[in-house]
C-alpha positions in Angstrom: -26.1 -4.4 25.2 -26.0 -5.8 21.9 -23.4 -5.4 19.1 -24.9 -5.6 15.8 -23.8 -4.7 12.4 -25.4 -3.6 8.8 -23.5 -2.8 5.7 -24.0 0.4 3.9 -22.7 2.4 1.1 -19.6 4.7 1.7 -18.1 7.0 -1.2 -14.8 6.5 -1.4 -11.9 8.9 -2.7 -9.3 8.0 -5.6 -6.5 10.5 -6.4 -4.8 10.0 -9.2 -1.7 11.0 -11.9 -2.1 10.2 -15.8 -4.5 9.2 -18.1 -6.9 6.9 -18.5 -7.4 4.6 -21.7 -6.3 1.9 -23.7 -2.5 3.3 -23.9 -1.9 2.6 -20.0 0.3 -0.7 -19.6 1.5 -0.1 -15.7 -0.4 0.8 -12.9 0.7 2.4 -9.4 -1.7 1.6 -6.4 0.1 3.7 -3.8 -1.3 3.4 -0.1 -0.4 5.9 2.1 0.7 6.4 5.6 -1.4 6.9 9.1 -2.9 10.3 9.2 -2.1 11.6 5.5 -4.2 12.5 2.8 -3.5 10.7 -0.7 -3.9 14.3 -2.7 -0.6 15.0 -0.7 1.4 12.3 -0.6 0.9 11.6 -4.6 3.8 14.1 -4.8 6.1 11.8 -3.5 5.2 9.9 -7.3 4.8 12.8 -9.4 8.3 11.5 -11.3 6.7 8.0 -12.2 4.0 9.4 -14.2 4.4 8.8 -18.3 2.2 8.0 -20.9 1.9 4.3 -20.2 1.8 4.7 -16.2 -1.0 6.0 -14.2 -0.7 6.4 -10.2 -4.1 6.2 -8.4 -3.8 6.7 -4.3 -7.0 5.9 -2.9 -8.1 6.9 0.4 -8.5 5.2 3.8 -11.9 4.8 4.8 -11.7 6.5 8.3 -10.8 10.1 8.0 -10.3 12.6 11.5 -8.9 16.1 12.8 -5.1 15.9 13.2 -5.2 17.9 16.4 -8.8 18.6 18.2 -11.7 18.9 16.5 -10.4 21.3 13.8 -7.7 22.1 11.5 -5.7 19.7 9.3 -7.5 16.4 8.6 -5.8 12.7 8.1 -7.1 9.5 6.8 -6.3 6.1 8.4 -7.1 2.6 7.2 -7.9 1.1 10.4 -7.5 1.4 14.1 -8.1 -1.7 16.7 -11.7 -1.0 16.9 -13.4 -3.5 14.9 -10.3 -4.3 12.9 -11.7 -7.8 11.6 -14.7 -5.3 10.3 -12.3 -2.5 8.8 -9.7 -5.4 7.4 -12.5 -7.2 5.2 -13.4 -3.6 4.1 -10.0 -2.8 3.0 -9.9 -5.6 1.3 -13.5 -4.9 -1.0 -12.6 -1.4 -1.2 -9.5 -2.3 -3.0 -11.2 -4.5 -5.0 -13.0 -2.3 -6.2 -10.5 0.3 -6.9 -8.5 -2.2 -8.8 -11.7 -2.8 -11.1 -12.3 0.4 -11.8 -8.8 1.1 -13.3 -9.0 -2.3 -15.0 -12.3 -0.9 -16.2 -10.9 2.2 -17.0 -7.8 1.1 -18.5 -8.1 -2.4 -20.2 -4.9 -2.7 -21.4 -2.7 -2.9 -18.2 -0.3 -5.7 -18.2 1.6 -4.9 -15.2 0.2 -3.6 -11.4 2.8 -2.0 -8.7 1.2 -1.9 -5.5 2.8 0.4 -3.2 2.4 0.6 0.7 3.7 3.2 3.0 3.7 3.4 6.8 0.6 2.0 7.7 -0.1 1.3 4.7 1.9 -1.8 4.2 -0.2 -3.3 6.6 -2.5 -2.6 4.4 -1.0 -4.0 1.5 0.4 -7.2 3.0 -3.6 -8.0 3.6 -4.6 -7.3 0.3 -2.4 -9.2 -1.6 -3.0 -12.4 1.3 -6.7 -11.7 0.3 -6.0 -11.8 -3.3 -3.3 -14.7 -3.2 -0.9 -12.2 -5.0 -3.4 -12.6 -8.1 -3.2 -9.7 -10.4 -0.4 -8.2 -8.1 2.9 -8.1 -10.1 5.3 -6.0 -7.9 4.7 -5.3 -4.3 6.6 -2.2 -2.5 6.4 -2.2 1.3 7.8 0.7 2.8 8.9 2.2 6.1 6.0 -0.1 7.5 5.6 -3.5 9.5 4.3 -6.5 7.8 1.4 -7.6 10.0 1.7 -10.8 12.1 -1.8 -11.4 11.7 -1.4 -13.1 8.2 -0.7 -16.7 8.0 2.6 -16.5 6.3 2.9 -20.2 5.9 0.1 -20.8 4.0 0.0 -17.9 2.0 3.8 -17.8 1.5 2.9 -18.4 -2.7 1.2 -15.0 -2.6 4.1 -13.3 -1.3 6.8 -15.2 -3.5 5.2 -15.3 -6.8 5.8 -12.1 -7.2 8.6 -9.5 -7.0 8.6 -7.9 -3.5 10.6 -5.2 -2.4 11.3 -3.5 0.7 12.8 0.1 1.7 13.9 1.8 5.6 15.3 5.2 6.0 18.7 4.9 7.9 17.3 7.4 10.5 13.9 6.5 10.5 12.7 6.9 14.1 10.0 4.2 13.7 12.3 1.8 12.3 15.2 1.4 14.2 17.9 -1.3 12.7 17.2 -4.0 15.2 13.3 -3.5 14.2 14.2 -3.8 10.4 16.0 -7.2 11.0 13.5 -8.7 13.1 10.6 -7.5 10.4 12.9 -9.4 7.7 13.7 -12.5 10.2 9.8 -13.1 10.7 9.4 -13.3 6.8 12.5 -14.8 6.3 10.8 -18.2 8.4 8.5 -18.9 5.8 11.3 -18.3 2.7 9.8 -14.7 1.9 13.1 -12.7 1.3 11.7 -9.3 -0.4 14.7 -6.9 -1.8 16.1 -4.9 1.1 16.6 -1.1 0.1 18.6 1.2 2.6 18.6 5.1 2.2 19.7 8.2 4.2 16.6 9.9 5.4 13.8 9.1 7.7 10.1 8.0 7.7 9.1 9.1 4.2 9.4 8.2 0.7 12.4 9.3 -1.3 10.9 9.5 -4.7 14.7 8.9 -6.5 14.9 5.3 -4.5 11.1 5.3 -5.6 11.8 5.1 -9.4 15.0 3.4 -9.5 12.8 0.8 -7.9 9.8 0.8 -9.6 11.3 1.3 -13.8 14.0 -1.7 -12.8 10.7 -4.0 -12.2 9.0 -3.1 -15.3 
């Protein structure tokens, strides 16, 4: 049996808050977690919208039923199957999202990338792919930094931008020892994101998100 690969076009969905046009100076790209849909995920970002800021949430390219073969649907950025192909497709997908936004909002001056949960790995891999170009601020929320990135080689991609990370004090997926391990993983390469802790579990806390975002603009 042979595995054969070929490329096809695929329709991608992007959900947004805010207008397009020359008045938009700040763009936030928000990457959802595993099993989420961007239409619901984007509600956490509602307080960030203003006359000069637009928020866009692309959808992971894999949709599936969360339970069985019917009912609620979620999306994923990738699985372990054909993972390298998915990683390459992610980069092309997000490159296209950003190019579209720049065309719609030609006066963008500041770009923030937010990854939540599984979206953290996707965000980091995209920063690695772009070598930090075009991204001014990276926020990694309640997720792991992918071990497949050569951080020694790509250190500047993560140090030439503002880098924040946040974890809830009762996040079942991120106990304290795991958080410290993740930070130590980056510290080996002198990559030191600013750590934010909040009272809560595995979810985005809108007030802290606004504080982090507004402080970086």
